[in-house]
C-alpha positions as CSV (number, residue, x, y, z in Angstrom):
1,M,100.3,-67.1,-76.9
2,T,98.2,-63.9,-76.6
3,K,95.3,-65.6,-78.5
4,K,95.4,-68.6,-76.2
5,I,95.4,-66.4,-73.1
6,F,92.2,-64.7,-74.3
7,Q,90.6,-68.0,-75.3
8,N,91.3,-69.3,-71.8
9,L,89.8,-66.1,-70.4
10,D,86.6,-66.6,-72.4
11,S,86.3,-70.1,-70.9
12,K,86.9,-68.7,-67.4
13,I,84.2,-66.0,-67.8
14,S,81.6,-68.6,-68.4
15,K,82.1,-69.7,-64.8
16,F,80.9,-66.3,-63.6
17,L,78.3,-65.4,-66.3
18,S,75.8,-67.8,-67.8
19,P,75.2,-67.6,-71.6
20,N,73.0,-64.8,-72.9
21,S,73.6,-62.8,-69.7
22,K,73.0,-59.1,-69.9
23,I,76.0,-57.1,-68.8
24,I,77.0,-53.5,-68.2
25,L,80.4,-52.9,-69.7
26,G,82.5,-49.8,-68.8
27,L,83.8,-48.4,-72.1
28,S,86.2,-45.5,-71.9
29,G,87.6,-46.1,-75.4
30,G,91.0,-46.9,-73.9
31,S,93.0,-50.1,-74.7
32,D,91.7,-52.1,-71.8
33,S,88.0,-51.4,-72.4
34,V,88.2,-51.9,-76.2
35,A,89.9,-55.3,-75.6
36,L,87.2,-56.2,-73.0
37,L,84.4,-55.3,-75.5
38,N,86.0,-57.4,-78.2
39,L,86.5,-60.3,-75.8
40,F,82.8,-60.4,-74.9
41,Q,81.6,-59.8,-78.5
42,N,83.6,-62.7,-79.8
43,S,82.4,-65.1,-77.0
44,E,80.3,-68.0,-78.0
45,N,78.1,-67.3,-75.0
46,N,76.2,-64.5,-76.8
47,Y,76.3,-61.9,-74.1
48,N,73.9,-59.0,-74.2
49,I,76.3,-56.1,-73.9
50,I,75.3,-52.6,-72.8
51,A,78.3,-50.3,-73.0
52,C,78.5,-47.3,-70.6
53,H,80.7,-44.3,-71.3
54,V,81.3,-41.3,-69.0
55,N,82.3,-38.0,-70.4
56,H,84.1,-36.5,-67.4
57,G,84.3,-33.0,-68.8
58,I,88.0,-32.7,-67.6
59,D,89.6,-32.0,-70.9
60,I,86.8,-30.7,-73.1
61,D,88.4,-31.5,-76.5
62,Q,89.7,-34.9,-75.4
63,S,86.3,-35.8,-73.8
64,R,84.5,-35.0,-77.0
65,S,87.0,-37.0,-79.0
66,H,86.7,-40.1,-76.8
67,E,82.9,-39.8,-76.8
68,K,82.9,-39.6,-80.6
69,F,85.2,-42.7,-80.8
70,V,83.0,-44.9,-78.6
71,K,79.9,-43.9,-80.5
72,K,81.6,-44.9,-83.8
73,L,82.9,-48.1,-82.2
74,C,79.5,-49.2,-80.8
75,K,77.7,-48.3,-84.0
76,K,80.2,-50.4,-86.0
77,T,79.9,-53.4,-83.6
78,N,76.1,-53.0,-83.1
79,V,76.4,-52.5,-79.3
80,K,73.9,-50.5,-77.2
81,L,75.7,-47.4,-75.8
82,L,74.7,-45.2,-72.8
83,I,76.6,-41.9,-72.3
84,K,76.6,-39.7,-69.3
85,K,78.2,-36.2,-69.2
86,I,79.5,-35.1,-65.8
87,D,81.4,-31.9,-64.8
88,I,83.9,-33.7,-62.6
89,P,86.1,-30.6,-61.9
90,K,83.1,-28.8,-60.6
91,L,81.9,-31.7,-58.4
92,S,85.5,-32.3,-57.2
93,Q,85.7,-28.8,-55.9
94,K,82.2,-28.9,-54.4
95,H,82.8,-32.1,-52.5
96,K,86.5,-31.4,-51.8
97,L,87.6,-34.7,-53.4
98,G,90.4,-35.3,-55.9
99,I,89.7,-35.6,-59.6
100,E,90.5,-39.3,-59.6
101,E,88.3,-40.1,-56.6
102,M,85.4,-38.0,-57.8
103,S,85.6,-39.6,-61.3
104,R,85.6,-43.1,-59.7
105,I,82.5,-42.3,-57.5
106,K,80.5,-40.9,-60.4
107,R,81.4,-43.7,-62.8
108,R,80.3,-46.3,-60.2
109,E,77.0,-44.4,-59.7
110,F,76.3,-44.4,-63.4
111,F,77.2,-48.1,-63.8
112,E,75.0,-49.1,-60.9
113,E,72.1,-47.0,-62.1
114,S,72.4,-48.7,-65.5
115,L,72.7,-52.2,-63.9
116,N,69.4,-51.6,-62.0
117,K,67.6,-49.9,-64.9
118,F,68.3,-52.8,-67.3
119,N,68.3,-55.6,-64.8
120,A,71.8,-56.7,-65.8
121,S,73.8,-59.5,-64.2
122,K,77.1,-57.8,-63.8
123,I,79.1,-54.7,-64.3
124,V,82.2,-55.7,-66.3
125,L,85.4,-53.6,-66.1
126,G,88.8,-53.7,-67.9
127,H,91.2,-53.6,-64.9
128,H,94.4,-55.6,-65.4
129,L,97.4,-56.8,-63.5
130,D,99.3,-53.5,-63.9
131,D,96.4,-51.7,-62.3
132,Q,96.5,-54.2,-59.5
133,A,100.2,-53.6,-58.8
134,E,99.7,-49.8,-58.9
135,T,96.7,-50.0,-56.5
136,F,98.7,-52.2,-54.1
137,I,101.6,-49.7,-54.0
138,M,99.3,-46.7,-53.7
139,R,97.4,-48.1,-50.8
140,L,100.7,-49.3,-49.1
141,I,102.0,-45.7,-49.4
142,R,98.9,-44.1,-48.0
143,G,98.3,-46.8,-45.3
144,T,95.5,-49.3,-45.4
145,S,94.1,-52.5,-43.8
146,L,94.5,-56.1,-45.0
147,V,91.2,-55.6,-46.8
148,G,92.7,-52.6,-48.6
149,L,95.9,-54.5,-49.5
150,E,93.7,-57.1,-51.3
151,S,93.4,-54.2,-53.8
152,I,91.2,-54.8,-56.9
153,K,89.1,-57.9,-56.6
154,E,88.2,-60.0,-59.6
155,L,84.7,-60.4,-58.3
156,D,83.3,-57.8,-55.9
157,G,79.5,-57.9,-55.6
158,Y,78.1,-56.9,-59.0
159,Y,81.5,-55.9,-60.3
160,Y,83.5,-58.4,-62.4
161,R,87.0,-57.8,-63.7
162,P,87.9,-60.7,-66.0
163,M,91.3,-59.3,-67.1
164,I,92.7,-58.6,-63.6
165,S,95.4,-61.4,-63.9
166,I,96.6,-60.2,-67.4
167,E,99.4,-57.8,-67.8
168,K,98.9,-54.6,-69.9
169,N,101.5,-55.6,-72.5
170,I,99.5,-58.8,-73.3
171,I,96.3,-56.6,-73.8
172,I,98.2,-54.3,-76.2
173,K,99.5,-57.3,-78.2
174,Y,95.9,-58.7,-78.4
175,L,94.7,-55.4,-79.8
176,K,97.4,-55.1,-82.4
177,N,97.1,-58.7,-83.5
178,N,93.3,-58.1,-84.1
179,N,93.8,-54.7,-85.7
180,L,91.8,-53.0,-83.1
181,Q,91.9,-49.2,-82.6
182,W,91.7,-47.4,-79.2
183,V,92.2,-43.9,-77.8
184,E,94.9,-42.7,-75.3
185,D,93.9,-40.7,-72.3
186,L,96.5,-37.9,-72.1
187,S,95.9,-37.5,-68.4
188,N,97.5,-41.0,-67.9
189,S,100.9,-39.4,-68.4
190,D,100.3,-36.5,-66.0
191,S,102.5,-37.3,-62.9
192,K,100.5,-35.0,-60.6
193,F,98.1,-37.9,-60.2
194,T,99.4,-40.4,-57.7
195,R,98.7,-43.5,-59.8
196,N,100.5,-42.0,-62.8
197,F,103.5,-41.1,-60.7
198,I,103.7,-44.7,-59.4
199,R,103.3,-46.1,-62.9
200,A,106.0,-43.8,-64.4
201,N,108.5,-43.6,-61.6
202,I,108.2,-46.2,-58.8
203,I,107.3,-49.4,-60.6
204,P,110.1,-49.2,-63.2
205,L,112.6,-48.9,-60.3
206,I,111.0,-51.9,-58.5
207,K,111.2,-53.9,-61.8
208,Q,114.9,-53.3,-61.9
209,L,115.1,-55.3,-58.7
210,N,112.4,-57.8,-59.6
211,P,111.3,-58.0,-63.3
212,N,108.5,-60.3,-62.3
213,F,107.1,-57.8,-59.8
214,N,103.5,-57.9,-61.2
215,N,103.2,-61.7,-60.7
216,S,104.9,-61.4,-57.3
217,I,102.2,-58.9,-56.3
218,K,99.5,-61.3,-57.7
219,K,100.7,-64.1,-55.5
220,T,100.9,-61.8,-52.4
221,I,97.4,-60.5,-53.0
222,K,96.1,-64.0,-53.3
223,M,97.6,-64.9,-49.9
224,I,96.2,-61.7,-48.4
225,G,92.8,-62.7,-49.9
226,N,92.9,-66.1,-48.3
227,T,93.7,-64.5,-44.9
228,N,90.8,-62.0,-45.4
229,T,88.5,-64.8,-46.3
230,F,89.4,-66.7,-43.1
231,L,89.0,-63.5,-41.0
232,N,85.7,-62.6,-42.7
233,N,84.2,-66.0,-41.9
234,K,85.1,-65.5,-38.2
235,V,83.6,-62.0,-38.3
236,D,80.4,-63.2,-40.0
237,K,80.0,-65.9,-37.4
238,F,80.5,-63.5,-34.5
239,I,78.0,-61.0,-36.0
240,K,75.4,-63.7,-36.6
241,N,75.7,-65.2,-33.1
242,K,76.7,-62.2,-30.9
243,V,75.3,-59.0,-32.4
244,I,71.7,-58.2,-31.6
245,E,69.8,-55.6,-33.6
246,C,66.6,-53.8,-32.6
247,K,65.2,-50.6,-34.1
248,N,68.4,-50.0,-36.1
249,I,70.6,-50.2,-33.0
250,K,73.2,-52.9,-33.0
251,I,74.1,-54.2,-29.5
252,I,77.1,-56.3,-28.4
253,N,77.9,-57.5,-24.9
254,I,81.4,-56.1,-24.2
255,E,82.6,-59.2,-22.5
256,E,82.2,-61.1,-25.8
257,L,84.5,-58.6,-27.5
258,I,87.1,-58.7,-24.6
259,K,87.3,-62.5,-25.0
260,I,88.6,-62.4,-28.7
261,P,91.8,-61.1,-30.2
262,K,92.4,-57.5,-31.0
263,A,92.6,-58.2,-34.8
264,L,89.2,-59.8,-34.7
265,N,87.8,-56.9,-32.8
266,Y,89.1,-54.5,-35.4
267,A,87.6,-56.5,-38.2
268,I,84.2,-56.7,-36.5
269,I,84.1,-53.0,-35.8
270,S,85.2,-52.2,-39.4
271,K,82.6,-54.5,-40.9
272,I,79.7,-53.3,-38.8
273,L,80.5,-49.6,-39.7
274,K,81.3,-50.2,-43.3
275,E,78.5,-52.6,-44.3
276,Y,75.7,-51.5,-42.0
277,F,76.3,-47.7,-42.3
278,S,77.9,-47.5,-45.8
279,L,81.0,-45.8,-44.6
280,K,83.4,-47.3,-47.2
281,V,84.7,-43.9,-48.2
282,N,84.8,-42.1,-44.9
283,L,85.9,-44.7,-42.3
284,I,89.5,-44.3,-41.2
285,H,91.7,-46.5,-39.1
286,K,91.6,-44.0,-36.1
287,N,87.8,-44.6,-35.9
288,I,88.4,-48.3,-35.3
289,E,91.2,-47.6,-32.8
290,D,89.0,-45.2,-30.9
291,V,86.1,-47.7,-30.7
292,Y,88.5,-50.5,-29.5
293,A,89.9,-48.1,-26.8
294,L,86.3,-47.4,-25.7
295,I,85.7,-51.2,-25.3
296,L,88.8,-51.5,-23.1
297,S,88.3,-48.3,-21.1
298,E,87.5,-48.7,-17.4
299,K,85.0,-45.9,-17.7
300,P,81.4,-47.2,-17.6
301,S,80.2,-45.1,-20.5
302,G,81.5,-43.1,-23.4
303,Q,80.9,-42.3,-27.1
304,V,82.9,-42.3,-30.3
305,F,81.5,-40.0,-33.1
306,I,82.3,-41.8,-36.4
307,K,80.5,-39.3,-38.5
308,K,77.9,-36.5,-38.1
309,N,75.1,-38.9,-37.0
310,I,76.8,-42.2,-36.6
311,I,77.8,-43.1,-33.0
312,V,79.4,-46.0,-31.2
313,E,78.4,-45.8,-27.5
314,K,79.4,-47.7,-24.4
315,G,76.9,-48.3,-21.7
316,Y,78.2,-50.3,-18.8
317,K,78.4,-53.9,-20.2
318,K,77.2,-53.2,-23.7
319,L,78.3,-51.5,-26.9
320,Y,75.9,-49.8,-29.2
321,F,76.2,-48.8,-32.9
322,Y,73.6,-46.5,-34.3
323,D,72.7,-43.7,-36.7
324,L,70.8,-40.9,-35.0
325,K,68.7,-40.5,-38.1
326,R,67.5,-44.1,-38.1
327,I,66.7,-44.8,-34.5
328,P,63.3,-44.1,-32.7
329,K,62.5,-40.6,-31.6
330,N,63.7,-40.3,-28.0
331,N,62.0,-37.0,-27.2
332,F,58.3,-37.6,-27.0
333,K,55.2,-36.7,-25.0
334,Y,51.9,-38.5,-25.1
335,E,48.6,-38.3,-23.2
336,I,46.6,-41.3,-22.3
337,K,42.9,-40.9,-21.6
338,Q,40.4,-43.4,-20.3
339,Y,43.2,-45.9,-19.5
340,K,43.1,-47.7,-22.8
341,S,46.1,-49.9,-23.7
342,K,48.1,-48.5,-26.6
343,D,51.1,-49.3,-28.8
344,F,53.8,-46.7,-29.5
345,D,56.9,-46.8,-31.7
346,F,59.0,-48.9,-29.5
347,F,56.9,-49.6,-26.4
348,K,53.4,-50.7,-25.3
349,I,51.4,-49.6,-22.3
350,L,48.7,-51.9,-20.9
351,F,46.0,-51.2,-18.3
352,T,43.9,-53.5,-16.2
353,T,41.5,-53.4,-13.2
354,K,42.1,-57.1,-12.5
355,L,44.6,-58.3,-10.0
356,D,47.8,-59.6,-11.6
357,K,50.8,-58.5,-9.4
358,E,53.3,-60.5,-11.3
359,N,52.8,-58.5,-14.5
360,Y,51.3,-55.2,-13.4
361,T,52.0,-52.4,-11.0
362,Y,49.0,-50.9,-9.3
363,F,48.2,-47.3,-8.6
364,K,45.4,-45.3,-6.9
365,I,44.4,-42.8,-9.6
366,N,41.3,-40.7,-9.9
367,S,39.1,-41.6,-12.9
368,N,39.4,-38.1,-14.3
369,D,43.3,-38.1,-14.1
370,N,45.0,-38.4,-17.5
371,I,48.4,-40.1,-17.7
372,I,51.2,-38.3,-19.4
373,I,54.0,-40.3,-21.0
374,R,57.2,-38.5,-21.7
375,T,61.0,-38.8,-21.8
376,F,63.5,-38.1,-19.0
377,K,64.6,-34.5,-18.3
378,N,67.5,-33.4,-16.2
379,G,66.3,-32.7,-12.7
380,D,63.4,-35.2,-12.8
381,K,62.6,-36.6,-9.3
382,I,60.4,-39.4,-8.0
383,F,58.6,-39.1,-4.6
384,Y,58.9,-42.4,-2.7
385,T,57.3,-41.6,0.7
386,K,54.2,-39.8,1.9
387,K,56.5,-37.2,3.6
388,N,57.5,-36.0,0.1
389,K,61.0,-37.5,0.2
390,S,62.3,-37.7,-3.3
391,K,65.2,-39.0,-5.3
392,K,66.6,-37.8,-8.6
393,L,66.1,-40.1,-11.5
394,Q,69.7,-39.4,-12.6
395,D,71.0,-41.0,-9.4
396,I,68.6,-43.9,-9.7
397,F,69.8,-44.6,-13.3
398,V,73.5,-44.5,-12.2
399,N,72.8,-46.8,-9.2
400,E,70.9,-49.3,-11.3
401,K,73.5,-49.1,-14.1
402,I,71.0,-48.0,-16.7
403,P,73.0,-47.0,-19.9
404,K,72.8,-43.4,-21.0
405,L,71.3,-44.5,-24.4
406,A,68.4,-46.2,-22.6
407,R,67.6,-43.3,-20.2
408,H,66.1,-41.2,-22.9
409,F,64.0,-44.0,-24.3
410,I,62.4,-45.0,-21.0
411,P,58.8,-43.8,-21.0
412,L,58.1,-42.0,-17.7
413,L,54.5,-42.1,-16.5
414,L,53.1,-38.9,-14.8
415,V,49.9,-37.7,-13.3
416,G,49.9,-34.0,-13.6
417,N,53.6,-33.1,-12.9
418,E,54.2,-36.0,-10.6
419,I,56.2,-39.0,-11.9
420,I,54.3,-42.1,-10.7
421,K,56.3,-44.8,-12.5
422,V,59.7,-45.3,-14.1
423,P,59.6,-48.6,-16.0
424,F,62.6,-50.9,-16.1
425,V,64.0,-49.6,-12.7
426,S,63.3,-50.9,-9.2
427,A,62.5,-47.5,-7.7
428,K,58.9,-47.1,-6.6
429,S,56.8,-44.0,-6.3
430,V,54.6,-43.1,-3.3
431,R,51.6,-43.7,-5.5
432,E,52.5,-47.3,-6.1
433,L,50.4,-49.6,-3.9
434,T,51.2,-53.1,-2.7
435,S,48.1,-53.9,-0.6
436,K,44.7,-54.6,-2.0
437,T,42.6,-51.5,-2.3
438,D,39.4,-50.6,-4.2
439,N,39.5,-48.8,-7.6
440,L,43.1,-49.7,-8.4
441,I,44.5,-49.3,-11.9
442,G,47.1,-51.8,-13.0
443,I,49.8,-50.5,-15.4
444,R,52.4,-52.5,-17.4
445,V,55.0,-51.1,-19.8
446,T,56.7,-53.5,-22.3
447,S,59.5,-52.7,-24.7
448,N,61.6,-55.1,-26.7
449,L,64.1,-52.3,-27.5
450,L,64.6,-51.4,-23.8
451,K,64.8,-55.0,-22.8
452,K,67.7,-55.4,-25.2
453,I,69.7,-52.2,-24.6
454,I,69.5,-52.2,-20.8
């Protein structure tokens, strides 16, 4: 029976990996990874295996023993072996993460580095159905989303887990039937780790009520996966059709979000933040709730700080997602001489002496006057009559519903200290001329970014 299960597994693997594929195989020396190595070695598809072992430095003696075991195993089986030594306790303390989480992060980093270095097809790991059940319960206890309840995916990007539907006892039988040796991780019996506590104390009680619990979980996870696939397709369609991106700022019309159900809003917000800003570890449910509350708020503007530099901002009818480190500089000052057209980071200024009132605004400027271009400052005013009557730009921006995000990107044009033009607003300065006069300079400012965010 066990032999047939693994034969069927080998046949299934060929659907995901073509013959002679190069793979990175996570090899701890434990029962699961040894069975996985043996499975791939005995395959008729002649896979090119590169085994990766992490010495976590948690229990020095045990770490050395496990490293020695995998070296001996790979030498015996003629498998290329990569080893990385990491001081997990030290890193865990430094980053204020648990031992389990820090170990997982560092293993993945090593596996992915190796994948890229050797141009491998997949990273193959030995997770099984018992791991799946433990992960499901652990996430249920801590609280998670539907995506989280899908637990450990068989295929997740570069990661492939061919044994995810097989129970641990089947793997042990396979090892014994094939006289294969493995090492035991003593920390697996330490109940101070959440997973171990669940394995030793909670799952045995559940199995008293339902001996077939693992398979019940497998069916439940499959149904959750189907739901997630359906929801994901909806999310992807919305992002493709409704989300605009310019200069690393993602823009959505709020009315498009209000039209759709709350669950779809949550999924869209989550996907944008997770995938576009790599927040898979740090994103919490409250972040999503806060963004959704911002969407529904009657206030015209507001911000949600997701992380140090990552912000979701509301500006009247639009919602913006951005990372402060990746958007254009919004504190600039330039000087234009001789009225030559010029391209800047996110806008262009054009000059002409020809008459084209549809596209240009005209000013009476002395030939020796240089034009200063800078960003908005609190207290800025524009003079709109010859009697020196002025209006604050802040009031103009509010009246014309210019989003706060856009205000610090609008390039103000000055002669000396006087603002002569504020692009993208209707307010006109006293210097702007409407009748035909000699020696006029026509100015036009264009910006794809500002056009999209205003």
